Structures are given as structure tokens and as C-alpha cells.
TITIBA-45083 format. One record per residue (C-alpha): residue in three letters; y, z, x. Coordinates in steps of 0.02 Angstrom, whole numbers, padded with zeros to 5 digits, always signed. Layout:
AlaYZX...
//
This chain:
Met+09354+06103+00402Phe+09353+06212+00559Ser+09165+06238+00546Leu+09138+06051+00534Asn+09239+06016+00690Ser+09146+06151+00785Arg+08979+06077+00740Lys+09038+05906+00798Leu+09100+05978+00965Phe+08936+06069+00994Ala+08839+05913+00953Arg+08939+05813+01079Ile+08910+05946+01213Ala+08724+05955+01177Glu+08709+05767+01182Asn+08618+05714+01341Trp+08624+05895+01401Phe+08494+05870+01538Ala+08595+05733+01619Lys+08752+05838+01609Val+08668+05992+01686Leu+08594+05885+01822Ser+08764+05812+01859Val+08841+05985+01875Phe+08699+06039+01990Ile+08719+05886+02100Ala+08906+05914+02107Leu+08877+06094+02159Leu+08756+06039+02295Leu+08880+05912+02358Phe+09013+06045+02365Val+08900+06162+02462Phe+08845+06025+02583His+09024+05974+02608Arg+09075+06154+02639Met+08932+06177+02762Ser+08978+06017+02853Thr+09154+06081+02878Leu+09095+06248+02954Glu+09096+06262+03143Asp+08999+06366+03270Arg+09077+06474+03403Phe+08976+06552+03545Leu+09016+06720+03622Ser+08937+06824+03760Val+08959+07009+03726Pro+08893+07164+03818Leu+08751+07257+03736Ala+08798+07435+03688Val+08661+07567+03691Glu+08672+07710+03567Ala+08549+07844+03625Asn+08522+08028+03594Ala+08547+08163+03725Leu+08362+08177+03770Phe+08290+08001+03796Ile+08375+07852+03877Pro+08322+07680+03943Ala+08209+07689+04096Ser+08178+07503+04124Ser+08287+07350+04151Tyr+08342+07257+03995Thr+08457+07117+03941Arg+08635+07179+03948Ile+08726+07023+03886Ile+08693+06956+03711Lys+08731+06779+03655Val+08817+06787+03486Thr+08843+06637+03373Ile+08973+06650+03235Arg+08983+06513+03103Gly+09126+06489+02983Asp+09286+06397+02947Ala+09370+06342+03108Asn+09536+06416+03058Ser+09451+06583+03025Ile+09328+06605+03169Tyr+09432+06553+03320Pro+09564+06691+03298Ile+09422+06821+03306Leu+09431+06922+03468Glu+09271+06942+03569Asp+09295+07131+03572Asp+09286+07134+03382Ile+09104+07076+03380Glu+08995+07216+03448Ala+08809+07198+03484Tyr+08711+07361+03498Ile+08540+07441+03489Asp+08511+07609+03406Leu+08393+07724+03503Lys+08443+07888+03421Lys+08289+07892+03310Tyr+08166+07893+03456Asp+08113+08066+03512Ala+07975+08025+03638Gly+07956+07922+03795Gly+07866+07754+03796Trp+07893+07569+03768Tyr+07985+07508+03612Arg+08048+07345+03536Val+08219+07377+03462Pro+08316+07254+03351Val+08489+07199+03408Gln+08620+07238+03276Val+08798+07176+03254Arg+08952+07271+03204Lys+09114+07185+03149Lys+09283+07261+03191Gly+09466+07217+03187Thr+09498+07030+03171Ala+09318+06999+03116Leu+09336+07103+02959Gly+09368+07011+02795Val+09327+06838+02864Glu+09228+06736+02736Pro+09119+06640+02753Leu+09055+06712+02918Glu+08876+06699+02981Ile+08827+06796+03138Ser+08665+06773+03237Val+08611+06849+03404Asp+08498+06795+03546Pro+08387+06886+03587Met+08353+06968+03419Glu+08252+07112+03497Ile+08256+07210+03658Ser+08097+07277+03740Leu+08127+07431+03847Gln+08052+07595+03906Leu+08124+07764+03863Asp+08111+07918+03973Gln+08181+08094+03970Lys+08360+08111+04033Thr+08387+08223+04186Ser+08517+08263+04319Lys+08520+08317+04501Tyr+08631+08335+04655Val+08613+08196+04784Pro+08685+08203+04962Leu+08799+08064+05024Thr+08784+07964+05185Ala+08923+07855+05254Gly+08893+07670+05281Leu+08967+07627+05453Arg+09005+07459+05531Gly+09079+07401+05696Asn+09126+07489+05858Val+09277+07591+05908Glu+09396+07534+06045Ser+09323+07523+06220Gly+09348+07688+06311Tyr+09329+07791+06152Asp+09182+07871+06064Phe+09154+07897+05878Val+09095+08077+05883Ser+09072+08130+05700Tyr+09129+08114+05520Thr+09143+08218+05362Leu+09133+08173+05177Thr+09223+08265+05037Pro+09127+08290+04925Thr+08965+08287+05024Gln+08858+08263+04867Val+08871+08200+04689Val+08781+08231+04525Ile+08684+08086+04450Asp+08616+08066+04273Gly+08473+07952+04224Pro+08292+07938+04171Met+08176+08063+04253Asn+08065+07937+04346Val+08216+07847+04419Val+08320+07999+04466Gly+08169+08080+04549Ala+08155+07935+04672Val+08336+07949+04732Ser+08352+08055+04891Glu+08526+08000+04948Leu+08668+07882+04906Tyr+08772+07780+05028Thr+08958+07750+05027Asp+09039+07581+05037Val+09058+07513+05214Val+09181+07604+05328Asp+09243+07488+05466Leu+09257+07570+05638Glu+09303+07411+05731Gly+09445+07437+05856Arg+09490+07614+05804Lys+09546+07739+05936Glu+09607+07890+05838Asp+09553+08001+05693Phe+09571+07922+05521Ser+09541+07957+05337Val+09500+07838+05194Met+09437+07848+05014Val+09275+07751+04987Asn+09167+07712+04837Val+08993+07785+04817Leu+08873+07639+04798Asn+08763+07638+04643Arg+08640+07493+04648Asp+08537+07552+04498Pro+08618+07520+04328Leu+08503+07651+04250Ile+08592+07789+04348Val+08764+07859+04310Ile+08867+07949+04443Arg+08973+08089+04374Gly+09156+08097+04422Asn+09260+07954+04490Gly+09122+07889+04605Met+09227+07909+04763Thr+09227+08020+04918Glu+09349+08050+05060Phe+09286+07993+05231Arg+09362+08072+05388Gly+09313+08000+05556Phe+09339+08087+05723Ile+09365+07983+05882Arg+09387+08048+06059Pro+09418+07965+06228Ser+09258+07927+06319Val+09210+08040+06466Pro+09108+07955+06603Val+08943+08041+06639Arg+08807+08025+06772Asn+08629+08089+06776Ile+08555+08136+06945Asp+08368+08173+06958Glu+08245+08234+07091Ile+08368+08349+07178Pro+08280+08472+07297Ile+08301+08656+07253Val+08343+08765+07405Phe+08279+08946+07411His+08371+09070+07523Gly+08381+09259+07550Leu+08194+09295+07544Ala+08140+09433+07662Gly+08045+09371+07816Ser+07893+09479+07773Leu+07869+09386+07607Glu+07817+09213+07555Gly+07869+09129+07392Val+07795+08982+07298Pro+07908+08911+07159Asp+07838+08831+07001Ile+07972+08693+07012Lys+08039+08619+07173Thr+08163+08488+07110Gly+08291+08481+06972Ser+08414+08365+06882Val+08594+08375+06823Arg+08711+08284+06705Leu+08890+08277+06768Glu+09051+08213+06690Gly+09220+08174+06764Asp+09318+08033+06843Gln+09213+07876+06859Ala+09259+07849+07043Leu+09210+08028+07089Leu+09046+08012+06996Asp+09004+07849+07085Gln+09042+07918+07258Phe+08960+08088+07237Val+08804+08126+07343Pro+08722+08297+07312Pro+08733+08406+07470Pro+08574+08493+07534Asp+08617+08658+07446Phe+08678+08577+07284Leu+08540+08666+07185Ser+08497+08836+07257Val+08408+08998+07213Asp+08460+09167+07283Cys+08300+09264+07324Ser+08386+09423+07386Pro+08337+09521+07228Val+08154+09500+07277Thr+08091+09665+07351Gly+07903+09642+07358Pro+07753+09540+07301Gly+07748+09483+07120Glu+07822+09351+07002Tyr+08009+09335+06987Thr+08114+09225+06870Leu+08276+09180+06958Pro+08428+09076+06904Val+08466+08906+06979Thr+08644+08892+07045Val+08741+08727+07052Asn+08867+08710+07193Leu+08986+08595+07097Pro+09125+08504+07192Pro+09304+08499+07122Gly+09341+08362+06993Leu+09168+08361+06913Ser+09102+08460+06764Leu+08923+08512+06731Val+08854+08456+06562Arg+08673+08504+06588Arg+08555+08565+06724Glu+08367+08570+06725Pro+08289+08690+06760Gln+08405+08835+06726Arg+08279+08959+06799Val+08126+08949+06911Thr+07978+09066+06929Leu+07938+09120+07107Ala+07765+09188+07151Val+07795+09307+07297Ser+07657+09370+07414Pro+07654+09461+07583Gly+07683+09343+07727Asp+07635+09343+07910Glu+07738+09464+08016Ala+07868+09373+08119Pro+07839+09387+08308
//
């Protein structure tokens, strides 16, 4: 009896089997299409991570932001954090410089783990870049200055601490760097010494600055001292014996004076302002003698030219 019923059941199942299989297949397709139609796309922009070895690193510009498309159930994909989808390229297998096309890979973390269904695609799919040997070197720093100090003051000097930094990068890029500048230091309106921490500017993303990328700037400001240059001042020679004649190689000089502005403006060099004492001359020959400046009170000498003159001395006519 049981065998008879089984044969009848099998016969019923086998009856019109093609139509039944086709119906199941169509139902499955409809389910899949329906499921696909309910999936949504979400677009992310994530930074591209570079995994390189210690010897060769990127030496050319490349796309640093990757467009990532994740597709799945709306309730599943929108809670995913952007930081949990990581796009990266693996350069560790390359052991020589040159140009390469490297596929962009995706790594799921955190909230992206265990989400099904989840389709992930990236744009671009490959990155073309050049690899070069990694190197390091010390580079001096130069301050970037802007503006003027308060009127009546001079910006005299500055120091940086540290004065240089170490940079890492591809050999061809690092070799072309001779100095790095700091961020702008504003001098406008300042009238006393000051100190400020400033960033070291790095305009090349292929270079990495070791440390915190900052330096201490100290500026030194002093009150201005009025100065005046006076040229073509006659040099007076005195004390030469009457039996000798002297011919100097230079007959006029110049000075640079500093002091009160009113004194500088009113000052007129007297006839013996620049003088040479010839009393050490004892006979014919060449003598190098110092030039003396007869400086009035209230003024300071910054520079004089010449400091010495050469006097060619020869016998002169006897005085009557």
C-alpha cells in the first residue's frame, strides 16, 4: 500500500516536470531581480593608503582620493562608517625603480564587516606611478618675512631653532631641495624683540618632514640710528719736513657718521676733518700712514675710507 502511494506521488511530481522547473526558475529570477531592485548605492570618497617597503617609494604625483561605491540593503550600508572602508595599493613587492600600474584594493573594517549583501567598486581601479629609491638629508630653514617694523625701528636679525630639518622622500625629489621656508612671520608694526612658533612649509606631498614640522622664530628689533654719508672730503697732510716733498696716492676720503639727526644735518666738515700726520717721515721713500678723523662731540664714526694712505716722499727744494 505504501509503495503504491509513493509511486502515485512521484508520478504527480514528474507530471509536466519541465513546466514546473521553469516556473521555479522564473520565480527565482523574479526574487533576484526584486532583491536587486531594492538594493541601493552609496558613494564615498576615501584617501588612498600606500603600503610600500623601506627602499622604494612613490616618486611621481598620483590620485590620492578614491571614489568608492558600496551597494547593498539601505538599512545595512548607511550605518557603515567611511573610515571602515579602506582603499590602498600594495607596493611592497616592487624592488626596483621605474613606472608601474598598481591595482587599487579595498579592505573592510569595523562596521563594514559581516554586511551581506555588499558590493564594493572603486574608481580608478588602477594607479600609475613611478617608484624611486628612498633617501634622507638635512635641509636648512629660511624664515618667510612680511611687513615692516614700526617707524623709527630696524629689524636687525633673526634666529630659528632648529635651523634645519631632516626630510625623507624619493631620491630625485629630495636631491632638488636646497632649503625650506617657514610660514609667514608678520613684522608689521613691531618695535621690540619677539618669539613665535611657526610651521615649516612643505609644498611637495612626496616629501615627509621629520619631527613636528615647526621651528621657533626669534626676531631682534632695535631703535633706528640716523646716519649720514659724506664724500669727497679733502685729506690734509701736516708735519712733513720742509726739505721733503710728498705725493699721496689718495687725496680725498669719505665717512659714514651716526648720531642725532639735527647734528648730522647741520654738520659741515672742517678743513682738518681728515688729516695725516707726516712727522714719522724721516727721508725719501714710500710711507703708509693712518688717516685721522677729527670727530666733533655728539657724532659717532661708522666707517672711514681710506683708513691709510701711501705717501711717496722725495727730496724737495731747499727753503730760502
